[in-house]
C-alpha positions, 0 to 999 in steps of 0.5 A, a space after each residue: 818341873 824345876 828343880 831348887 837347890 834350898 838349906 832347911 836349918 834344923 837343930 843348928 845343922 844346915 840341911 841341904 835338899 834339891 826339890 821340885 820348885 813346887 815342894 819349897 814353900 811346904 819343905 821350908 814351912 816344915 823346916 820352920 816349923 821343926 825348928 819352932 817346935 824345938 825352941 818351945 821343947 827346949 825352953 818349956 823342958 829346959 832341955 839343953 840336949 837338942 837330942 831329946 827336944 827332936 826325940 819328942 817333936 817325933 814323937 809328936 809328930 808320930 802320933 798326929 800322923 797315926 791319929 790322922 791315919 785313923 780319922 781317915 780310915 774312920 772317915 772313908 769307912 763311914 762315908 762307905 756306909 753312907 753309899 751303901 744306904 744310898 744305894 739301898 735307898 736307890 735300888 727301893 726306888 728302881 723296883 
């Protein structure tokens, strides 16, 4: 895979990154999402300190991450239960 040097701009700072070419689009989109959210928080809550906006964004992202992990775990449990039910039905058919 090709590696690229890119710059991500967040909260008035530039973060140089070396990334695989297949990661570039997602990382640029992530940088834009972060920057857009920071601007939204700064306007919505009249924040003067970017640190406050960054902290609020970190909390939001962590919360979304935890919710997605719970959904994935629940989905895995549901799938396992359905597979067990299918296996029970198959055992009945084989008799």
